[in-house]
C-alpha positions in Angstrom: 119.7 -111.8 58.8 118.5 -109.7 61.7 115.8 -109.7 64.4 113.4 -107.5 62.4 113.5 -110.0 59.5 112.9 -112.9 61.8 110.0 -111.2 63.5 108.5 -110.4 60.2 108.9 -114.0 59.0 107.2 -115.5 62.0 104.4 -112.9 62.2 103.5 -113.3 58.5 103.5 -117.0 58.8 101.2 -116.8 61.8 98.6 -114.4 60.4 99.0 -115.2 56.7 99.1 -111.6 55.6 101.8 -108.9 55.2 99.2 -106.2 55.9 98.1 -107.7 59.2 101.7 -108.5 60.2 102.7 -104.9 59.6 99.9 -103.8 61.9 100.9 -106.2 64.6 104.6 -105.2 64.3 103.8 -101.5 64.1 105.6 -101.2 60.7 104.6 -100.0 57.3 103.7 -102.8 54.9 106.6 -102.2 52.5 109.1 -102.7 55.4 107.6 -106.2 56.1 107.7 -107.1 52.4 111.3 -105.9 52.2 112.2 -108.1 55.2 110.8 -111.2 53.6 112.3 -110.5 50.2 115.7 -109.8 51.7 115.6 -113.1 53.6 114.6 -115.0 50.5 117.5 -113.4 48.5 120.0 -114.2 51.3 118.8 -117.8 51.6 118.3 -118.4 47.9 114.8 -120.0 48.4 111.2 -118.9 48.3 109.8 -118.8 51.8 106.1 -118.1 51.0 103.5 -119.1 48.5 101.7 -115.9 47.6 98.1 -116.0 46.5 94.8 -114.0 46.8 94.1 -116.1 49.9 97.2 -114.8 51.6 100.8 -115.9 52.4 101.5 -119.6 53.2 105.0 -120.9 54.1 106.7 -123.2 51.6 108.5 -126.3 52.9 111.7 -124.3 53.2 109.7 -121.4 54.8 108.2 -123.7 57.4 111.7 -124.8 58.5 112.9 -121.2 58.8 109.7 -120.1 60.7 110.3 -122.9 63.2 113.9 -122.0 63.7 113.2 -118.3 63.9 110.4 -118.8 66.4 112.8 -120.7 68.7 115.6 -118.1 68.3 113.2 -115.3 69.2 111.9 -117.2 72.2 115.4 -117.8 73.4 116.1 -114.1 73.2 112.9 -113.3 75.1 114.0 -115.6 77.8 117.5 -114.0 77.9 116.0 -110.5 78.2 113.7 -111.6 81.0 116.5 -113.4 82.9 118.9 -110.5 82.9 116.4 -107.7 83.4 117.5 -105.8 86.6 115.6 -107.0 89.6 117.8 -107.2 92.7 117.2 -110.3 94.8 114.4 -111.6 92.5 114.3 -114.6 90.2 113.3 -113.5 86.7 112.8 -115.3 83.4 110.4 -117.0 81.0 109.8 -120.7 81.7 107.9 -123.0 79.3 106.3 -126.0 81.1 104.8 -129.1 79.6 101.9 -130.7 81.4 100.3 -134.1 80.5 96.8 -133.6 79.1 95.3 -135.5 82.1 97.1 -133.4 84.7 96.4 -129.9 83.2 93.2 -129.3 85.2 94.8 -130.4 88.5 98.1 -128.6 88.2 97.9 -125.7 85.8 96.1 -123.0 87.8 97.7 -123.9 91.1 101.2 -123.7 89.5 100.4 -120.3 88.0 99.1 -119.0 91.3 102.1 -120.3 93.3 104.6 -118.9 90.9 102.9 -115.5 90.6 102.7 -115.3 94.4 106.3 -116.3 95.2 108.2 -115.4 92.1 106.4 -112.6 90.3 109.4 -112.0 88.0 108.9 -115.4 86.4 106.6 -115.6 83.3 105.1 -119.0 82.8 104.1 -120.5 79.4 102.1 -123.7 79.8 101.5 -126.3 77.2 99.4 -129.4 77.6 99.7 -132.4 75.3 100.4 -136.2 75.2 103.7 -137.5 76.6 105.2 -138.3 73.2 104.7 -134.8 71.9 106.0 -133.2 75.1 109.1 -135.3 75.1 109.8 -134.3 71.5 109.4 -130.6 72.3 111.6 -131.0 75.4 114.3 -132.6 73.2 114.0 -129.8 70.7 114.4 -127.1 73.3 110.8 -125.8 73.0 110.1 -126.7 76.6 112.3 -126.1 79.7 110.7 -128.9 81.8 107.8 -131.3 81.4 105.9 -134.0 83.1 106.2 -137.2 81.1 105.3 -140.8 81.8 107.0 -144.2 81.7 110.4 -142.6 81.0 113.8 -143.4 82.5 116.6 -140.8 82.3 118.1 -140.6 78.8 121.4 -139.1 77.5 119.6 -135.9 76.8 117.0 -135.8 79.7 117.1 -136.2 83.4 113.9 -137.8 84.7 112.9 -137.4 88.4 110.3 -140.0 89.4 107.2 -138.4 91.0 104.2 -140.6 91.1 102.5 -143.7 89.7 98.8 -144.1 89.1 96.5 -146.9 88.1 94.7 -147.1 84.8 90.9 -147.6 84.9 88.3 -149.2 82.6 85.8 -146.4 81.7 82.3 -147.0 80.4 78.9 -145.3 80.3 77.2 -144.9 83.8 74.8 -147.8 83.1 77.6 -150.4 82.7 77.7 -150.8 86.5 81.5 -150.2 87.0 82.5 -149.3 90.5 85.7 -148.1 92.1 85.7 -150.9 94.7 85.3 -153.7 92.1 88.3 -154.0 89.9 87.6 -155.3 86.4 89.8 -158.0 84.8 91.4 -156.7 81.6 90.0 -159.5 79.6 86.5 -158.5 80.6 87.0 -154.9 79.6 88.5 -156.1 76.3 85.4 -158.1 75.5 83.7 -154.7 74.8 84.3 -152.5 71.7 87.1 -150.2 72.7 87.9 -146.5 72.1 91.6 -146.3 72.2 94.5 -143.8 72.0 96.2 -144.0 68.6 99.0 -146.5 68.0 102.4 -145.2 69.1 100.9 -143.2 71.9 102.6 -144.0 75.3 99.3 -144.8 76.9 98.4 -147.1 74.1 101.7 -148.9 74.5 100.8 -149.6 78.1 97.4 -150.9 77.1 98.8 -153.1 74.4 101.3 -154.6 76.8 98.5 -155.3 79.4 96.4 -157.0 76.6 99.3 -159.3 75.7 99.8 -160.2 79.4 96.1 -161.0 79.8 96.0 -162.9 76.5 93.1 -160.7 75.4 92.2 -159.6 71.9 91.0 -156.0 71.7 88.1 -155.1 69.5 89.0 -151.5 68.7 86.1 -149.5 67.4 88.0 -146.1 67.0 91.3 -144.5 67.8 91.9 -140.9 68.8 94.7 -138.6 70.2 92.3 -136.7 72.4 91.4 -137.8 76.0 88.3 -135.5 75.8 87.2 -137.2 72.6 87.8 -140.7 74.1 85.3 -139.8 76.9 82.8 -138.3 74.5 82.8 -141.4 72.3 82.3 -143.6 75.3 79.3 -141.5 76.3 78.0 -141.8 72.8 78.0 -145.6 73.0 81.0 -146.4 70.8 82.6 -148.6 73.5 84.6 -148.6 76.7 88.1 -147.0 77.1 91.1 -147.1 79.4 92.3 -143.9 81.1 94.3 -142.8 84.2 92.2 -142.1 87.3 93.1 -138.4 87.3 91.6 -138.0 83.8 88.2 -139.3 84.7 87.8 -138.4 88.5 85.5 -135.4 87.9 83.4 -137.3 85.3 82.8 -140.2 87.7 82.1 -137.9 90.6 79.2 -136.2 88.8 77.9 -139.5 87.4 78.8 -138.8 83.7 81.0 -141.9 83.4 81.5 -145.1 85.3 84.9 -146.5 86.0 86.7 -149.3 87.8 90.4 -150.1 88.2 91.9 -152.7 85.9 93.2 -156.0 87.3 94.6 -159.2 86.0 96.9 -157.5 85.3 97.0 -154.3 87.2 98.1 -151.5 84.9 100.0 -148.5 86.2 101.7 -145.5 84.6 104.6 -143.7 86.2 105.0 -139.9 85.9 108.4 -138.1 86.0 109.6 -134.6 85.8 112.0 -134.3 82.9 114.5 -131.6 82.2 117.4 -131.3 79.8 120.8 -132.6 81.0 122.9 -130.3 78.9 123.5 -126.6 79.4 122.9 -124.3 82.3 119.6 -124.5 84.2 118.3 -120.9 84.8 117.2 -120.1 88.3 113.7 -119.4 87.0 113.5 -123.0 85.7 114.7 -124.4 89.0 112.1 -122.6 91.1 109.3 -123.6 88.8 110.5 -127.2 88.9 110.4 -127.1 92.7 106.9 -125.7 92.7 105.6 -128.3 90.3 107.1 -131.2 92.4 105.7 -129.7 95.6 102.2 -129.5 94.0 102.3 -133.0 92.7 103.3 -134.4 96.1 100.8 -132.3 97.9 98.0 -133.5 95.7 98.8 -137.1 96.2 99.2 -136.9 99.9 96.0 -135.0 100.3 94.0 -137.3 98.2 93.5 -135.0 95.2 95.1 -137.5 92.8 92.9 -140.7 92.6 94.6 -144.1 92.8 98.1 -142.5 92.9 101.2 -143.4 94.9 104.3 -141.3 95.4 107.5 -142.7 94.0 110.9 -142.4 95.8 113.0 -139.7 94.3 
């Protein structure tokens, strides 16, 4: 098993075609075919289902593609880290941002790193906290923002900020930032909710239990953007962090009010693996991300948020 075989495996899986993979890898088609067949012979399993529609990984193939992709990514990081650049920090850093924080932090983080550490290549991923934590545990991410997480045996969690959750409704509902809404009142409306098992949904379910409120859930989704669209379409109210709806409220697209009775907060941490060596590039990106978060909160760019002691 060599790097050429792994590159062919991953590329064929991504594009679904040996011909297209050969073009991207600057190889002749028989060479890519040979790489795949040699791997299959070595492993004793079929890695792809072959049809007129193209190449699709089998169950065994999907496992190998995932592992090969990670191995190639680690080698890319190693090359970038040891590339000669006297006095400069170099390397590839994969960063996870919560879906609700991407617009606020993504571009400023890229600008700061490019300005101060041009030898660092950033790879940004936005998703929900549960997915980000899984990818961090699996080694796909180097660091990530997560919420409502304490340090674990595998992850070190640095507290950053806590923010309030808001009831969100169409503009005509009359919600206002200076008039908190009791949870029971919000729950009296049909609700558009994150799917069960989502960390935000867990917070909401806990608040409902504390308020003794029954929730009439009209639809569940794993997309914050979809939550807001469904609210605008009249499918019900929803609950979201203030950062996720600040721009929508400012332009009058949505109405919102902080929840009360009980107040509902989420805490956001910066999580990094405990084990192994932390590359200098990861350290500088982590510092930049923490600085940006604290700057946004202190300057009022993060609605209804409070800094947490480190």
